[in-house]
C-alpha positions, 0 to 999 in steps of 0.5 A, spaced: 180 837 590 177 843 588 170 846 591 166 852 588 160 855 590 156 859 585 150 863 588 146 869 585 142 870 591 142 869 599 141 862 601 143 857 607 148 854 602 152 861 602 155 859 609 159 854 606 163 858 602 166 862 609 167 855 612 173 854 608 176 860 610 173 866 606 176 870 601 183 870 604 183 863 602 180 864 595 173 862 597 167 866 593 160 866 594 158 871 589 155 872 582 157 868 576 160 875 573 164 876 580 167 869 580 169 869 573 173 875 575 176 872 580 178 866 576 181 871 571 185 874 577 188 867 579 190 865 571 193 872 571 197 871 577 199 863 579 203 865 585 197 868 588 192 862 586 197 857 589 197 862 596 190 862 596 190 854 594 194 853 600 190 857 605 184 854 603 187 847 604 190 849 611 183 852 613 179 845 610 184 841 614 184 845 621 176 845 620 175 838 617 181 834 618 182 827 621 186 830 627 180 835 628 175 830 628 179 825 633 180 831 638 172 832 638 170 825 638 175 824 644 172 830 647 165 828 646 167 821 649 170 824 655 164 828 656 159 823 656 163 818 660 164 823 666 
C-alpha cells in the first residue's frame, strides 16, 4: 500500500503525513514541486527508497497494526470494567 499526501497549503490533513513517521519514513507534506523532487531522489536511489518504505511500514504497523489495536482495546476494557 502506498500513501501520498500533496498539499499546497496548511490543513488539518497535513497532520496525517506525520502520523506515518514523518520525513525519516519517507512521508511528505509539501508542495507538488517538492514531492516531485523526492520522487526523483527515490528513483535515483532505490536503496534509500526501500529503507524509507521499511520505516514507513514499521511506523504504520506500530501505530495502526492489529497488535496495537488489540492492546488498546484490552486496556479500555480493563479501564471500564474496574
